[in-house]
C-alpha positions in Angstrom: -6.6 47.5 23.2 -8.7 47.0 20.0 -5.5 47.1 17.9 -3.9 44.3 20.1 -6.9 42.1 19.4 -7.3 43.1 15.8 -3.7 42.5 14.7 -3.6 38.7 15.6 -7.0 38.3 13.9 -5.8 40.0 10.7 -2.6 38.0 10.7 -4.6 34.8 11.4 -6.9 35.5 8.5 -4.0 36.3 6.2 -2.3 33.0 7.2 -5.6 31.0 6.5 -6.0 32.7 3.1 -2.3 32.0 2.3 -2.6 28.3 3.3 -5.7 28.0 1.2 -4.0 29.5 -1.8 -1.0 27.1 -1.3 -3.4 24.1 -0.9 -5.4 24.7 -4.0 -2.2 25.6 -6.0 -0.7 22.2 -5.0 -4.0 20.4 -5.7 -4.1 21.9 -9.2 -0.5 21.3 -10.1 0.4 18.1 -8.3 -0.8 16.0 -11.3 1.9 17.7 -13.4 4.8 18.0 -11.0 4.6 14.8 -9.0 7.2 12.9 -11.1 9.8 15.6 -10.4 8.9 15.6 -6.6 9.5 11.8 -6.6 12.7 12.3 -8.5 13.8 14.9 -5.9 13.2 12.6 -3.0 15.0 9.8 -4.8 17.9 12.1 -5.6 18.1 13.1 -1.9 18.9 9.5 -1.0 21.2 8.8 -3.9 23.3 12.0 -3.7 25.5 10.9 -0.7 26.4 7.6 -2.4 27.2 9.3 -5.7 29.3 11.9 -3.9 31.1 9.1 -2.0 31.9 7.3 -5.3 33.0 10.5 -7.0 35.3 11.5 -4.2 36.9 8.2 -3.2 36.9 6.3 -6.5 37.9 9.4 -8.5 35.1 8.8 -11.0 33.4 11.7 -12.9 30.1 12.5 -11.3 28.1 11.8 -14.4 29.5 8.2 -14.6 29.0 7.7 -10.8 25.4 8.9 -11.2 24.8 6.5 -14.1 26.5 3.6 -12.3 24.3 4.1 -9.2 21.0 4.5 -11.1 21.8 1.5 -13.4 22.7 -0.7 -10.4 19.4 0.1 -8.7 17.5 -0.4 -11.9 19.1 -3.8 -12.5 18.4 -4.8 -8.9 14.7 -3.9 -9.1 14.4 -5.6 -12.5 16.1 -8.7 -11.1 13.6 -8.8 -8.2 10.7 -8.5 -10.6 12.2 -11.3 -12.8 12.6 -13.5 -9.7 9.0 -12.9 -8.6 7.7 -13.5 -12.1 9.8 -16.7 -12.3 8.4 -17.9 -9.0 4.8 -17.1 -10.2 5.4 -19.1 -13.4 6.9 -22.0 -11.5 4.0 -22.0 -9.1 1.5 -21.9 -12.1 3.2 -24.9 -13.7 3.1 -26.8 -10.3 -0.5 -25.8 -9.9 -1.4 -27.0 -13.5 0.4 -30.3 -12.8 -1.7 -30.8 -9.6 -4.9 -29.4 -11.0 -6.4 -32.7 -12.2 -6.0 -34.2 -8.7 -7.4 -31.0 -7.1 -10.3 -31.0 -9.6 -11.2 -34.6 -8.9 -11.1 -34.0 -5.1 -13.3 -30.9 -5.6 -15.8 -32.8 -7.8 -16.0 -35.6 -5.2 -16.5 -33.1 -2.4 -19.3 -31.4 -4.4 -21.0 -34.7 -5.2 -20.9 -35.7 -1.5 -22.3 -32.3 -0.5 -25.1 -32.5 -3.0 -26.1 -36.0 -2.1 -25.8 -35.6 1.7 -27.0 -32.1 2.2 -28.4 -30.2 -0.8 -30.8 -32.9 -2.1 -32.3 -33.7 1.4 -32.6 -29.9 2.0 -34.3 -29.5 -1.4 -36.8 -32.3 -0.6 -37.6 -30.8 2.8 -38.1 -27.3 1.3 -40.3 -28.8 -1.5 -42.4 -30.6 1.0 -42.9 -27.4 3.0 -43.6 -25.4 -0.1 -46.3 -27.9 -1.3 -47.9 -27.7 2.1 -48.5 -24.0 1.7 -51.7 -22.5 0.2 -51.7 -21.1 -3.4 -51.3 -17.4 -2.4 -48.2 -18.1 -0.2 -46.7 -20.2 -2.9 -47.2 -17.3 -5.4 -45.7 -14.8 -3.0 -42.6 -17.0 -2.5 -42.2 -17.5 -6.3 -42.5 -13.8 -7.0 -39.8 -13.0 -4.3 -37.5 -15.7 -5.7 -38.0 -14.3 -9.3 -37.4 -10.7 -8.0 -34.2 -11.9 -6.1 -32.9 -13.6 -9.2 -33.6 -10.6 -11.4 -31.7 -8.3 -8.9 -28.9 -10.8 -8.7 -28.7 -10.9 -12.5 -28.7 -7.1 -12.8 -26.0 -6.8 -10.1 -23.7 -9.3 -11.8 -24.4 -7.9 -15.2 -23.6 -4.3 -14.1 -20.5 -5.5 -12.3 -19.2 -7.3 -15.3 -20.0 -4.3 -17.6 -18.2 -2.0 -15.2 -15.1 -4.3 -15.2 -15.2 -4.6 -19.0 -15.6 -0.9 -19.6 -12.8 -0.1 -17.1 -10.3 -2.5 -18.8 -9.5 -0.2 -21.7 -9.0 2.7 -19.2 -6.6 0.5 -17.1 -4.8 -0.7 -20.2 -4.5 2.9 -21.6 -2.7 3.9 -18.4 0.3 1.6 -19.0 1.9 3.9 -21.6 1.4 6.9 -19.3 2.9 4.9 -16.4 6.0 4.0 -18.6 6.3 7.7 -19.7 6.1 8.9 -16.1 8.7 6.3 -15.0 11.1 7.5 -17.8 10.6 11.1 -16.7 11.3 10.2 -13.1 14.5 8.3 -14.0 15.7 11.2 -16.3 14.8 13.9 -13.7 16.6 11.8 -10.9 19.7 11.6 -13.1 19.7 15.3 -13.8 19.1 16.4 -10.2 21.8 14.0 -8.8 24.3 15.0 -11.5 23.7 18.7 -11.0 23.3 18.5 -7.2 26.2 20.8 -6.4 25.1 23.4 -9.0 21.5 23.3 -7.7 22.5 23.7 -4.1 24.9 26.6 -5.0 22.1 28.3 -6.9 19.7 28.0 -4.0 22.4 29.4 -1.6 22.6 32.5 -3.9 18.9 33.0 -4.4 17.3 32.1 -1.0 17.7 34.2 2.2 19.7 32.7 5.0 16.7 31.9 7.3 14.8 30.3 4.4 17.9 28.3 3.3 18.1 27.0 6.9 14.5 26.0 6.7 15.1 24.1 3.4 18.0 22.2 5.0 15.9 21.3 8.0 13.1 20.0 5.6 15.7 18.0 3.6 17.2 16.5 6.8 13.7 15.7 8.1 12.6 14.0 4.9 15.7 11.8 4.8 15.4 10.8 8.4 11.6 10.1 8.2 11.8 8.1 5.0 14.8 6.1 6.3 12.8 5.4 9.5 9.7 4.4 7.6 11.7 1.9 5.4 13.4 0.5 8.5 10.0 0.1 10.2 8.6 -1.7 7.1 11.6 -4.1 7.1 11.1 -4.8 10.8 7.3 -5.5 10.3 8.0 -7.8 7.3 10.7 -9.7 9.2 8.3 -10.2 12.2 5.5 -11.3 9.9 7.7 -13.7 8.0 9.1 -15.2 11.2 5.7 -15.8 12.6 4.5 -17.4 9.3 7.7 -19.6 9.2 7.3 -20.8 12.8 3.6 -21.3 12.4 4.0 -23.4 9.2 6.7 -25.5 10.8 4.4 -26.2 13.8 1.6 -27.1 11.4 3.9 -29.4 9.5 3.6 -27.7 6.1 6.1 -28.4 3.4 8.4 -25.7 2.0 7.8 -23.5 5.1 10.8 -21.3 4.5 9.9 -20.7 0.8 6.3 -19.8 1.6 7.5 -17.5 4.4 10.0 -15.8 2.0 7.2 -15.3 -0.6 4.9 -14.0 2.1 7.6 -11.5 3.1 7.6 -10.2 -0.6 3.8 -10.0 -0.9 3.6 -8.3 2.5 4.9 -5.2 0.7 1.5 -5.0 -1.1 -0.7 -2.5 0.6 -4.0 -3.6 2.3 -4.0 -7.2 1.0 -0.5 -8.3 1.9 -0.1 -11.9 3.0 -3.9 -12.4 2.3 -2.8 -13.1 -1.3 -1.3 -16.4 -0.1 -3.4 -17.3 2.9 -7.0 -16.6 1.7 -7.0 -18.9 -1.4 -5.0 -21.5 0.5 -7.6 -21.5 3.4 -10.6 -21.6 1.0 -9.1 -24.5 -1.0 -8.5 -26.5 2.2 -12.0 -25.8 3.4 -13.6 -26.8 0.1 -11.6 -30.0 -0.1 -12.6 -30.9 3.4 -9.0 -30.7 4.8 -10.1 -29.1 8.1 -6.9 -30.2 9.8 -5.1 -27.6 7.8 -7.9 -25.1 7.4 -8.2 -24.3 11.1 -4.5 -23.9 11.9 -3.9 -21.8 8.7 -6.8 -19.5 9.6 -5.5 -19.1 13.2 -2.0 -18.4 11.8 -3.3 -15.8 9.3 -5.4 -14.1 12.0 -2.4 -14.1 14.3 -0.2 -12.4 11.7 -2.9 -9.7 11.0 -3.6 -9.0 14.7 0.0 -8.8 15.7 0.9 -6.6 12.8 -2.1 -4.2 13.5 -1.0 -4.0 17.2 2.7 -3.4 16.6 2.6 -1.4 13.4 1.7 2.0 14.9 4.2 1.5 17.7 7.1 0.6 15.3 6.2 3.3 12.8 6.0 6.0 15.5 9.3 4.8 17.1 11.1 4.8 13.7 9.6 8.0 12.4 9.5 9.8 15.7 5.7 10.4 16.1 3.7 9.5 19.2 1.9 6.1 18.8 -1.5 7.7 19.7 -1.0 10.4 17.0 0.0 7.8 14.4 -3.1 5.7 15.4 -5.3 8.8 15.0 -3.8 9.6 11.6 -4.3 6.0 10.5 -8.0 6.0 11.6 -8.8 9.4 10.0 -7.2 8.4 6.7 -9.1 5.1 6.6 -12.3 7.0 7.4 -11.7 9.5 4.5 -10.2 7.2 1.8 -11.2 3.7 3.0 -8.5 1.1 2.7 -6.5 3.4 0.4 -6.0 5.5 3.6 -3.4 2.9 4.7 -1.3 4.2 1.8 -1.7 7.8 2.7 -1.2 7.5 6.4 2.6 7.1 6.3 2.9 10.0 3.8 0.9 12.2 6.2 2.8 11.1 9.2 6.1 11.8 7.5 4.8 15.3 6.4 3.7 16.1 9.9 7.0 14.9 11.4 9.1 16.9 8.9 7.0 20.1 9.4 7.1 19.7 13.2 10.9 19.1 13.3 11.4 22.2 11.1 9.6 24.3 13.7 7.1 25.7 11.2 4.1 25.3 13.5 5.8 27.3 16.2 6.8 30.0 13.7 3.2 30.2 12.4 1.9 30.6 15.9 4.5 33.3 16.6 3.5 35.1 13.4 -0.1 35.1 14.4 0.7 36.4 17.9 3.0 39.0 16.4 
């Protein structure tokens, strides 16, 4: 009887120790091997296309691999060039309209100062002079203390930004180097895919090989589902923005909606890059007829996206909406807004491991 109770406990402890060893091993080595992991995932998606070109177009595999990688690289570079071109065009347009905007802003500030700030200052000065000397001294000391704290906070923030700039700039060469290694590793993995798979078939046992194939199939399905979900979400957001801008009567509604679809790919901030400055400008210039509708439109996009995102992600990846919502909440609590980035990765990992049956196998191992 004691042996029946003791064996599962020993196996459970062994499993916990093994998982801890794997966890800390991954944690210590991930900074060195992540480019090759990324390259493997990319190769997983490129291999079918390269194999198709090689088989049907009778092209050597090395040339097919080069053609696919170069085509994708050119596509992404073209997208970046288009975005940069749009930003430059927008900057020139803004510079052209800047004098008009600046005059409107100065006029608004003058009206605000004359109508609100000066009367408010006079009222406060009258109240201040009516106080006794000790109260006036206390208020003055609090104001001085507040200004000193504000000055220290701003100074520390600026110093922090200035000191971090060299660190940020120094990461660009590392990023370029990492990108080069990812591209090279992707090319080598795709080009030698058949040799790699043949070697794995020889080395790995049959049951472990089956597990690897299940993981590969799960990763491909999960990432495809995640990308499909993102395109659906972006399309819905862009459609809502386009319809809202048409109703508001804004010019270039289709162009703005298309740009919003692109910036919606940015994590956390998304369409806020467009709407927040736009709303603030309209508010400061006194254009409340546009400020209120744009604010409502922006809040509508955020609320609808937050409501439908867990449902669409779970439907595309295959995870229960409640589970995806819990994962999103936990990751935000642990990493803040950066948790929005980690949530899909964790969801995909859980889905792949669940589909491979590893959780059931671990439970069976503990039970014996």
